[in-house]
C-alpha positions in Angstrom: 198.5 44.4 85.7 200.6 43.7 82.9 198.0 42.3 80.7 195.8 46.1 81.0 199.3 47.5 80.7 199.8 45.6 77.2 196.2 46.3 76.4 196.5 50.0 77.1 199.6 49.9 74.7 197.5 48.3 71.7 195.3 51.0 72.5 197.4 54.1 72.3 198.7 51.9 69.0 195.5 52.2 67.0 195.3 55.8 68.2 198.6 56.6 66.5 197.2 55.0 63.5 194.5 57.5 62.8 196.8 60.1 63.4 199.5 59.2 60.9 196.8 59.0 58.3 196.1 62.5 57.4 199.7 62.9 56.0 202.2 61.4 53.8 203.0 58.0 55.0 206.8 58.2 55.2 206.8 61.6 57.2 203.6 60.5 59.2 204.9 56.7 60.0 208.2 57.8 60.8 208.6 61.2 61.7 205.1 61.6 63.4 204.5 64.8 61.2 207.1 66.7 63.3 205.2 67.4 66.0 206.6 66.6 69.1 206.0 69.0 72.1 208.3 69.2 75.2 206.6 66.6 77.5 206.6 64.2 74.3 210.4 64.8 73.5 211.9 65.0 76.9 210.3 61.5 78.3 210.8 59.9 74.9 214.1 60.2 74.3 214.9 56.6 74.2 217.0 56.8 77.4 215.7 54.5 79.6 215.3 50.9 78.1 216.2 47.4 79.6 219.4 48.8 80.4 217.9 50.9 82.8 216.3 48.6 85.3 218.1 45.4 84.1 221.7 46.1 82.9 222.3 48.9 85.2 220.9 47.5 88.7 222.5 44.2 88.0 226.4 45.9 87.9 224.8 47.9 91.1 224.2 44.7 93.3 226.7 42.9 91.9 229.6 45.7 92.6 228.1 48.3 94.8 227.9 52.1 95.0 230.8 52.7 92.4 228.4 52.5 89.7 226.8 55.4 90.3 230.3 57.1 88.9 229.3 54.7 86.3 225.5 56.3 85.5 226.7 59.6 86.5 226.7 61.5 83.7 222.8 60.7 82.6 221.8 63.6 84.8 223.4 65.8 82.4 223.1 64.0 79.0 219.8 66.7 78.4 222.0 69.7 78.6 224.8 68.3 76.4 223.0 66.6 73.7 219.6 68.7 73.0 222.2 72.0 73.9 225.0 70.9 71.2 222.9 69.1 68.4 219.1 69.8 69.3 218.5 73.1 67.7 221.0 72.9 64.8 220.2 69.4 63.9 215.9 70.0 63.7 216.9 73.3 61.8 218.8 71.5 59.5 216.2 68.4 58.9 213.8 71.1 58.4 215.5 72.5 55.4 216.7 69.3 54.0 213.0 67.5 54.2 214.9 64.6 55.9 212.8 61.7 57.3 215.8 59.9 58.8 219.3 60.0 60.3 220.8 58.6 56.8 218.7 61.0 54.8 219.6 63.9 56.6 223.7 63.5 55.8 222.5 62.2 52.3 221.0 65.6 51.4 223.1 67.7 53.5 226.6 66.0 51.3 224.5 65.0 47.7 225.9 61.3 48.3 223.4 58.0 48.3 226.5 56.0 49.0 227.0 57.7 52.7 223.5 57.5 53.1 224.0 53.8 52.6 226.8 53.5 55.3 224.6 55.4 57.8 222.0 52.6 57.0 224.4 49.9 57.6 225.7 51.4 60.6 222.4 51.7 62.4 221.2 48.2 61.5 224.1 46.7 63.5 224.1 49.1 66.7 220.7 49.1 67.1 220.2 45.3 66.2 222.4 44.8 69.2 220.5 46.8 71.6 217.0 45.7 70.4 218.5 41.8 70.8 219.2 43.0 75.0 216.0 44.4 75.0 214.0 41.6 74.4 215.5 39.2 77.1 214.7 42.2 79.6 210.9 42.1 78.6 211.0 38.1 78.6 212.3 38.3 81.9 209.9 40.4 83.5 207.4 38.4 81.9 208.5 35.0 83.4 209.1 36.3 87.1 205.2 38.0 86.8 203.7 34.5 86.0 202.2 32.6 88.9 204.6 31.4 90.8 207.4 33.0 88.7 209.1 34.8 91.6 210.0 32.1 93.5 213.3 33.4 95.0 215.5 30.0 94.3 215.2 27.6 91.9 215.8 23.9 91.8 217.2 21.8 89.4 213.1 20.2 88.7 211.8 23.7 87.9 214.7 24.8 86.0 213.0 23.7 82.7 209.7 25.3 83.9 211.8 28.4 84.3 212.8 28.2 80.8 209.8 27.5 79.4 208.5 30.4 80.9 211.2 32.3 79.7 210.3 31.7 76.3 207.1 32.1 76.5 207.8 35.5 78.0 209.7 36.5 75.1 207.3 35.3 72.6 204.6 37.3 74.5 206.7 40.6 74.3 207.8 40.0 70.7 204.0 39.7 69.5 203.0 43.1 71.7 205.7 45.3 71.1 206.3 44.8 67.1 202.6 44.5 66.8 201.7 48.3 68.2 204.6 49.7 66.4 202.9 48.2 63.5 199.9 50.0 64.0 201.2 53.3 64.6 204.7 53.4 64.2 207.0 56.7 65.2 203.6 57.9 67.2 202.8 54.8 68.3 206.2 54.6 69.7 206.3 58.3 71.2 203.0 57.9 72.6 203.5 55.1 74.7 207.1 56.3 75.3 205.0 58.8 77.3 202.7 56.9 78.9 205.3 54.2 80.2 207.8 56.9 81.5 204.8 58.2 83.9 204.8 54.4 84.8 208.1 54.2 85.1 208.5 57.2 87.3 205.6 56.3 89.6 206.8 52.6 90.0 210.7 53.3 90.7 209.2 55.8 93.6 206.9 52.9 95.0 209.8 50.1 95.3 212.1 52.5 96.6 209.8 53.2 99.3 209.1 49.2 99.8 213.2 48.4 99.5 213.8 51.3 102.2 211.1 49.8 104.6 212.0 46.0 103.9 216.0 46.7 104.5 215.3 48.8 107.6 216.9 52.2 105.6 219.9 53.0 103.6 222.6 53.2 106.1 221.3 49.5 107.2 221.3 48.0 103.8 224.6 49.1 102.9 226.1 48.0 106.2 224.3 44.4 105.5 225.2 44.4 101.6 228.7 45.3 102.8 228.7 42.1 105.6 227.4 40.0 102.2 230.2 41.0 100.4 233.3 43.0 101.2 234.7 46.6 101.4 234.9 47.0 97.7 231.1 47.7 97.6 230.9 50.4 100.0 234.4 52.0 98.7 235.9 51.8 95.0 237.0 50.4 92.4 234.0 47.8 93.2 233.6 44.3 95.1 234.6 41.6 93.0 233.6 38.2 93.8 236.2 35.6 94.1 240.3 35.9 93.7 239.6 37.9 90.4 243.0 39.6 89.4 241.1 42.8 88.0 239.4 45.6 89.3 235.8 46.3 88.4 236.2 50.1 87.9 239.2 51.6 88.1 239.0 55.8 88.3 240.5 55.4 84.4 237.2 53.6 83.4 235.0 55.1 85.6 235.8 58.7 83.5 235.7 57.0 80.5 232.1 55.8 81.3 231.2 59.2 82.4 232.1 60.4 79.0 230.9 58.0 77.3 227.3 58.0 78.2 227.2 61.8 77.6 228.2 61.5 74.1 226.0 58.1 73.6 223.0 59.7 74.3 224.1 62.5 72.0 225.2 60.5 69.1 222.7 58.0 69.3 220.5 57.7 65.9 217.2 56.8 67.9 218.1 60.4 70.4 218.5 62.3 66.6 215.8 60.9 65.2 213.5 62.7 68.4 215.5 65.9 67.6 214.8 66.0 63.8 210.5 65.3 64.8 210.4 68.5 67.7 208.4 71.2 66.9 210.7 74.1 67.4 213.5 75.4 69.5 211.2 76.6 72.6 210.3 72.6 72.6 214.1 71.7 72.9 214.8 74.4 75.7 212.0 73.1 77.8 212.5 69.3 77.5 216.3 69.7 78.5 215.0 70.7 82.3 212.0 68.2 81.7 214.9 65.1 80.9 217.4 66.6 83.3 214.7 66.0 86.7 213.2 62.8 85.4 216.8 60.9 85.0 217.5 62.2 88.3 214.5 61.0 89.5 215.1 57.1 88.0 218.3 56.9 88.1 219.5 57.9 91.7 216.6 55.7 93.5 217.7 52.7 91.5 220.7 52.6 92.9 219.5 52.8 96.5 216.8 50.1 95.5 219.9 47.5 94.1 221.8 48.6 97.8 218.9 47.1 99.3 218.4 44.1 97.1 221.5 42.9 98.0 221.0 43.4 101.8 217.7 41.4 101.0 218.5 39.1 98.3 222.3 38.5 99.2 223.1 35.5 96.8 221.0 36.2 93.6 222.2 33.9 91.0 221.2 36.3 87.9 221.5 39.2 89.0 219.8 40.8 85.9 216.3 40.1 88.0 216.7 42.3 90.9 214.4 44.8 89.6 211.7 42.4 89.3 212.9 40.0 92.3 212.9 43.0 94.7 209.1 44.4 93.6 207.9 40.8 94.2 209.4 40.5 97.5 208.9 43.8 99.2 205.3 44.2 98.3 204.3 40.4 98.7 203.0 40.8 102.2 201.4 44.2 101.3 197.1 44.7 100.6 197.0 44.0 97.0 200.8 42.9 97.0 200.4 41.4 93.5 198.6 44.2 91.7 201.7 46.7 93.4 203.9 44.5 92.4 202.3 44.6 88.9 202.4 47.9 88.9 206.5 48.1 89.6 207.0 46.0 86.9 205.5 47.7 84.3 208.4 50.1 85.0 210.9 48.1 83.6 208.3 46.6 81.0 207.5 50.0 80.0 211.2 50.6 79.8 212.4 47.9 77.3 208.9 48.2 74.8 209.5 52.0 74.4 213.5 51.0 73.3 212.1 48.5 71.5 209.4 50.2 69.2 211.6 53.2 68.8 214.2 51.0 67.5 211.6 49.4 65.5 210.7 52.5 63.7 214.3 53.6 63.0 215.6 50.1 61.8 212.7 50.0 59.5 212.6 53.5 58.4 216.7 52.9 57.3 215.4 49.7 55.1 212.8 51.1 53.6 213.2 54.8 53.3 217.1 54.6 52.6 217.2 51.2 51.2 214.4 50.3 49.2 213.1 53.7 48.4 215.9 55.1 47.2 217.8 52.4 45.3 215.5 49.5 44.6 211.8 51.4 44.0 211.8 55.1 44.2 208.2 55.2 42.9 206.7 52.7 45.1 203.3 53.8 46.7 201.9 54.7 49.9 200.7 50.3 50.4 204.0 49.2 49.0 206.0 51.4 51.5 203.7 50.3 54.8 204.4 46.7 53.5 208.0 47.1 53.4 208.0 48.7 56.6 205.9 46.2 58.3 207.7 43.4 57.1 211.2 44.9 58.0 209.5 45.1 61.7 208.5 41.5 61.7 211.8 40.3 60.6 213.7 42.2 63.3 211.3 41.0 66.0 211.7 37.5 64.8 215.5 37.5 64.6 215.5 39.1 67.9 213.5 36.5 69.7 216.0 33.8 68.1 219.0 35.6 69.3 218.2 35.7 73.0 216.3 32.3 73.0 219.0 31.3 74.7 220.4 34.7 76.1 223.9 36.2 77.4 224.3 36.2 80.9 224.6 40.1 80.8 222.5 42.1 78.7 224.4 45.3 79.7 226.9 44.1 77.6 224.7 44.3 74.4 224.1 47.7 75.2 227.4 49.4 76.3 228.2 48.0 72.5 225.6 49.4 70.9 225.9 52.9 72.5 229.3 53.4 72.6 229.4 52.1 69.2 226.6 54.8 67.7 228.3 57.2 69.7 231.5 56.9 68.2 230.0 56.7 64.5 227.8 59.0 64.6 228.4 62.0 66.8 231.7 63.6 65.2 229.7 63.2 61.8 226.9 64.9 63.0 228.7 67.9 64.8 230.3 68.1 61.3 227.2 68.3 59.5 225.4 70.8 61.5 228.2 73.3 61.8 230.8 72.5 59.6 229.9 74.4 56.3 233.4 72.9 54.7 232.8 69.9 55.8 232.8 67.3 52.8 231.8 64.0 52.0 235.3 62.2 52.3 235.8 64.0 55.5 232.2 62.3 57.0 233.0 58.8 55.3 236.5 59.1 57.5 235.0 60.1 60.6 232.3 57.1 60.8 234.6 54.6 59.4 237.6 55.3 61.8 235.0 55.6 64.4 233.2 52.3 63.5 236.6 50.9 63.6 238.1 52.1 66.4 235.3 50.6 68.5 235.6 47.0 66.9 238.6 46.8 66.9 238.9 47.5 70.7 236.1 44.8 71.2 238.6 42.7 69.4 241.5 43.2 71.5 239.1 42.6 74.2 238.0 39.5 73.2 241.1 38.0 72.0 242.6 38.9 75.3 244.8 41.5 73.7 244.7 43.9 76.9 247.5 45.4 79.5 247.3 43.8 82.8 245.7 45.9 85.8 248.0 46.7 88.5 245.6 45.8 91.6 247.8 47.1 94.3 246.9 46.1 98.0 
């Protein structure tokens, strides 16, 4: 089933390649000739990713119902993001002829240095987001391998599992880089749309399978409670062992509720989608579509992971909970392997769609905002194409090397990338769109202060310079 899914992605990439041949390379390859309709804009907003099906479910499995507060604000991201910036950003990008986010800032403020700084920050944050996706894609293929879904691994099979992970990592990298090379932005958008529909179908199927296997939601919750402790059902969340901290204090829950809203608005990949929309009416329709779609994805995933804690109480790698549940709950069904493949296409599609989108944004930053602006302004179409392809290949290779020995929780990378991009780009984007008196110095100050704040806070956390929590009774 996953082989068929990969083949369809290649076919869509080839169709996108033909569609981009008509216009100029830069506008066609990196912006799809500004032709996104409501469905394409709503379901390809790059909100679903490896974090949706791996990182976020991992936290639900580990800590319980409280994580719903973590993700609840995703339901209103379209209203805030598209509503605040959508119309104005699309108008501004058409007026300036901007193709990329750095292009928009450079043209709006007539500052090549500002455009270069935008490019550097985009390369930093999106690289971390891409790294996380490569681990997620490799895990899906690792578990989908024949006998790869065994629920426990002995010491003798650990090396075999690692080999399957590495094989899955390479297959995933070759697949997603190849079809993005074929069709650029449109390949990312059209495969996103196809994959988003599969995501919804896969989540609904897994929701039914999980509730059936766990004996209903109440039974799943009570069984999970017995396997963990009161924190799994009540705040601030279950933490294994004698931990000296709370998982999600109220202040942090509020913080995450806010950060996901602004992260969805300020992410460069999301801004590019808005720049590529057809018109304001398309943006308005996409708000409703995406809000309902998010509701149908994230709330069922919480229920699925609660059922997962009941059915698989001692899963060592919690990032694997969704693929494991897909294999376990459909194992005794007629055609269970095929259905498991359909369900696994959901996380695999989410990961592929995110990587393809970020590959386009990264390569556009290097080709448009560095190579064409500073190295060879008169570069021919074929030269630009080769530069874009080279950038994507290098990005894919670096991601494979970084994730060869992956981090334990991919959500760590995703949170850093999302919060960093929001802190760096959100306020400058609002200033560029709505404040006529905004200056280059002001935008510089906003970007640098936002990025510095995030980096310093992470540094404090890494070095342990954080205040002690008052756990209470």
